[in-house]
C-alpha positions as CSV (number, residue, x, y, z in Angstrom):
1,M,91.4,83.1,92.6
2,T,95.0,84.6,91.2
3,S,97.2,81.8,89.8
4,V,100.4,80.1,90.8
5,V,103.6,82.4,90.4
6,L,106.6,80.2,89.7
7,I,110.4,81.8,88.4
8,G,110.3,81.7,85.0
9,L,106.8,81.1,84.0
10,T,104.4,83.6,82.1
11,V,101.3,83.2,84.4
12,L,98.0,84.4,84.4
13,L,97.4,87.2,86.5
14,A,93.5,88.2,86.8
15,G,92.8,88.0,83.5
16,F,96.2,89.1,82.5
17,S,99.4,87.6,81.0
18,T,102.4,88.8,82.7
19,T,106.0,87.6,84.0
20,G,105.5,90.7,86.3
21,L,106.1,88.5,89.4
22,A,108.9,86.0,88.0
23,Q,112.6,87.1,88.5
24,Q,113.5,89.7,85.7
25,A,116.3,90.2,84.1
26,G,118.4,93.0,84.6
27,A,117.8,92.6,89.0
28,K,120.9,92.5,90.8
29,P,123.0,89.8,91.4
30,G,123.6,91.0,94.8
31,F,123.7,94.0,96.8
32,D,126.3,95.9,99.0
33,C,124.5,96.4,102.1
34,G,127.5,99.0,103.1
35,A,125.8,101.5,105.5
36,C,122.2,100.2,104.7
37,A,122.3,97.6,107.9
38,A,123.9,99.9,110.4
39,G,121.1,102.9,109.6
40,A,118.5,100.3,109.4
41,Q,115.2,101.2,111.6
42,D,112.0,99.7,112.7
43,G,109.4,101.7,111.5
44,G,106.6,100.6,114.7
45,M,103.8,98.7,114.8
46,A,100.3,99.5,114.7
47,A,97.7,97.9,117.3
48,I,94.7,95.9,115.5
49,P,92.3,95.1,118.2
50,A,90.4,91.9,118.8
51,G,87.3,91.6,117.3
52,A,85.5,90.0,114.2
53,F,85.1,91.1,111.0
54,E,83.9,89.9,107.9
55,M,86.6,87.7,105.6
56,G,86.0,87.0,102.2
57,S,84.1,88.6,99.2
58,L,80.4,88.5,98.1
59,E,79.7,86.4,95.0
60,G,80.1,88.4,92.1
61,A,82.4,90.9,93.8
62,G,86.3,88.8,94.1
63,D,87.4,85.3,92.7
64,S,85.6,82.0,93.5
65,D,88.4,81.4,96.3
66,E,87.1,83.9,98.3
67,L,84.0,82.5,98.8
68,P,81.8,82.1,101.2
69,R,82.2,85.6,102.5
70,H,82.5,84.8,106.7
71,K,82.6,86.1,110.0
72,V,86.0,85.8,111.5
73,E,87.2,86.9,115.4
74,L,90.4,87.2,115.8
75,D,92.7,87.9,118.8
76,A,94.3,91.5,119.0
77,F,97.7,91.6,117.1
78,A,100.1,94.4,115.8
79,M,101.2,94.7,112.5
80,D,104.7,96.1,110.8
81,K,103.0,99.4,109.7
82,Y,105.4,99.5,106.7
83,A,106.8,96.5,104.7
84,V,110.5,95.0,105.7
85,T,112.9,97.3,103.9
86,V,116.5,96.5,102.3
87,G,118.4,97.4,104.8
88,Q,116.5,95.7,107.7
89,Y,116.7,92.5,105.5
90,C,120.7,93.8,105.5
91,R,120.5,93.7,109.2
92,F,119.2,89.6,109.2
93,S,121.4,88.4,106.1
94,Q,124.7,89.9,108.0
95,A,123.5,88.3,111.5
96,T,122.7,85.1,109.9
97,R,124.8,85.3,107.4
98,R,122.1,84.3,104.8
99,D,122.8,85.8,101.5
100,M,121.2,88.9,100.1
101,P,117.8,88.3,97.4
102,R,118.1,89.5,93.7
103,L,117.3,93.0,93.6
104,Q,116.1,95.2,91.3
105,P,118.4,97.8,90.0
106,A,117.0,101.2,91.8
107,S,116.3,99.4,94.9
108,K,118.7,101.4,97.8
109,C,118.3,100.9,101.7
110,D,114.8,102.6,102.4
111,F,113.4,99.8,99.2
112,P,111.0,97.4,100.8
113,V,113.4,93.9,100.3
114,H,111.6,91.7,97.7
115,N,112.2,88.7,95.6
116,V,112.6,86.7,98.9
117,V,110.8,83.3,99.3
118,W,108.3,81.9,102.2
119,E,111.1,80.5,104.2
120,E,113.4,83.7,103.8
121,A,110.3,85.9,104.7
122,A,109.4,83.4,107.9
123,A,113.0,83.4,109.0
124,Y,113.4,87.2,108.8
125,C,110.0,87.4,111.2
126,Q,111.4,84.8,113.6
127,W,115.0,86.6,113.6
128,A,113.3,89.8,114.6
129,G,111.0,88.3,117.2
130,K,107.5,88.4,115.4
131,R,106.1,85.9,112.7
132,L,104.6,86.1,109.2
133,P,100.6,87.2,109.6
134,T,98.1,84.5,108.9
135,E,95.4,85.3,105.7
136,A,93.1,86.3,108.4
137,E,95.3,88.8,110.1
138,W,96.3,90.7,107.0
139,E,93.1,91.1,105.8
140,K,91.5,92.4,108.6
141,A,94.3,95.0,108.7
142,A,93.6,95.8,105.6
143,R,90.2,95.8,105.9
144,C,90.1,98.1,109.3
145,G,86.6,97.8,109.7
146,T,85.3,98.0,106.4
147,T,83.3,95.6,103.7
148,T,84.8,97.3,100.4
149,Y,87.6,96.4,97.8
150,F,89.5,98.7,100.0
151,D,89.4,100.4,103.2
152,F,88.8,103.7,101.6
153,G,86.1,102.6,99.1
154,D,85.6,100.6,95.8
155,D,86.9,103.0,93.0
156,Y,90.2,101.7,92.1
157,K,91.4,104.8,90.7
158,L,92.0,106.3,94.2
159,R,94.0,103.2,94.6
160,E,97.0,105.5,93.3
161,A,97.1,107.4,96.5
162,Y,97.4,104.8,98.7
163,A,99.8,102.0,97.0
164,W,102.5,101.8,93.9
165,A,100.6,99.7,91.3
166,D,101.7,99.1,87.4
167,S,99.8,102.7,86.5
168,N,102.1,104.9,88.5
169,S,104.9,103.0,89.8
170,G,107.5,103.7,86.6
171,G,107.8,99.3,86.3
172,A,109.9,99.5,89.6
173,P,109.4,99.3,93.3
174,H,109.9,102.6,95.4
175,P,110.9,103.7,98.9
176,G,107.9,102.6,101.8
177,G,106.3,104.9,103.1
178,L,105.3,107.2,100.3
179,K,101.6,107.0,99.7
180,K,99.0,107.5,102.1
181,P,98.4,104.8,104.8
182,N,95.4,102.7,105.2
183,R,93.1,103.9,108.3
184,C,94.5,101.4,110.3
185,G,98.1,103.4,109.8
186,L,99.7,100.7,107.7
187,Y,101.8,102.0,104.8
188,D,101.9,99.8,101.3
189,L,99.4,97.2,102.1
190,Y,97.7,97.7,98.3
191,G,100.8,98.0,96.4
192,N,104.5,98.3,95.7
193,V,105.4,94.8,96.9
194,A,103.0,91.9,97.9
195,Q,103.5,90.2,101.5
196,W,104.1,86.4,102.1
197,V,101.8,85.1,104.9
198,S,101.8,82.2,107.2
199,D,99.0,80.4,105.7
200,W,99.4,77.6,103.0
201,Y,96.9,78.3,100.1
202,D,93.9,76.3,99.8
203,K,91.2,77.6,97.3
204,D,88.6,76.0,99.4
205,Y,89.6,76.8,102.9
206,Y,86.9,79.4,103.6
207,A,84.2,76.8,103.5
208,R,85.8,74.9,106.4
209,S,87.6,77.8,108.1
210,P,87.1,78.0,111.9
211,A,85.2,81.0,113.0
212,R,88.1,81.8,115.5
213,N,91.6,82.4,114.7
214,P,91.7,80.8,111.3
215,Q,95.4,79.5,110.8
216,G,94.8,77.9,107.3
217,A,95.2,74.4,105.9
218,G,97.2,72.4,107.4
219,K,99.4,71.4,104.5
220,G,99.6,72.4,100.8
221,T,102.2,72.8,98.1
222,E,102.1,76.6,98.0
223,H,102.0,79.6,100.5
224,G,99.9,82.8,100.5
225,L,100.6,86.4,99.6
226,R,98.6,89.2,100.3
227,G,98.8,93.3,98.5
228,G,99.5,94.2,95.3
229,S,102.5,95.1,94.1
230,W,104.0,98.0,91.7
231,Y,103.5,96.5,88.2
232,A,100.0,94.5,89.2
233,I,96.7,95.7,88.3
234,A,94.2,97.6,90.7
235,M,92.1,94.4,90.9
236,N,95.1,92.4,92.6
237,G,95.6,94.7,95.5
238,R,92.1,94.7,97.1
239,A,91.6,93.5,100.7
240,G,89.7,90.4,99.5
241,D,92.5,89.1,97.1
242,R,93.8,86.1,97.3
243,L,97.6,85.4,95.9
244,Y,99.9,82.2,96.4
245,S,102.9,80.8,94.9
246,S,106.1,77.8,95.6
247,G,108.7,79.8,94.4
248,R,110.5,83.4,94.1
249,G,109.2,86.6,93.0
250,N,110.5,89.7,92.2
251,A,107.2,91.2,94.0
252,F,107.4,89.2,97.0
253,G,108.0,90.7,99.9
254,I,107.5,90.6,103.7
255,R,105.4,92.7,106.6
256,C,105.5,90.8,110.0
257,V,102.9,90.9,113.2
258,S,103.3,90.5,116.8
259,S,100.9,88.6,119.1
260,P,100.4,89.2,122.0
261,R,100.3,92.7,120.6
262,K,102.8,95.2,121.4
263,K,102.5,99.2,122.3
264,A,101.4,101.0,118.9
265,D,104.7,102.6,117.9
266,E,106.8,100.6,119.6
267,A,109.9,100.0,117.8
268,S,110.8,96.2,117.2
269,P,113.6,94.8,119.6
270,E,115.3,93.5,116.5
271,K,118.7,91.2,117.4
272,K,121.8,92.8,116.9
């Protein structure tokens, strides 16, 4: 299990001490959206078909909250091909008169938005006519028919071709879509920014999870996140790795889903 991340706290992340998920000094206190909002484009969605997959990890292959591995059947849905960008969030910020989050100094329009709390992520997806994915939906899309750590296999060294992590990011986020997509056509799932999911986090949930369309625990104190990030070590980007937080982190981002499924490659009808 990957421990809770809260602002300003040094946490233990998969055995390594880091303040990476906490809000860092040097982050911009605001962001001048300028032309970002006007030029923001939705990157389309990838269709994830209905069906069953094996969720979680085998004993010894993951953390204790990833046990037991169990079969889950999901209805069809569509997932954003890219994490929500700064430009897209600028449109949302202007339309709803919400403040922009503090962004890393090099951030530009095509970077993934980050440093958002769960409530902001959920509000954005709702505004865009979508919703946050469940943990099960995120993991099914990340696995894309496989049972390995990543959809490309178990070799962590290959992750750099698919994701920005501590080993290749230079300590900063990067524009979305520069790395290879997974086999479902989804970019930056394993790195750049971690992505909020709709579920309340419960370390023991898998032991009682329903077999069809699980929605997560009915209540809790932290919400789940999935995926690696630009400063995280490789093991934090595994398809089965579960993250959680109740706060804001400078690598917490957004990826939305739609159900019933939209046509693949169809742009989202984001509100004007």
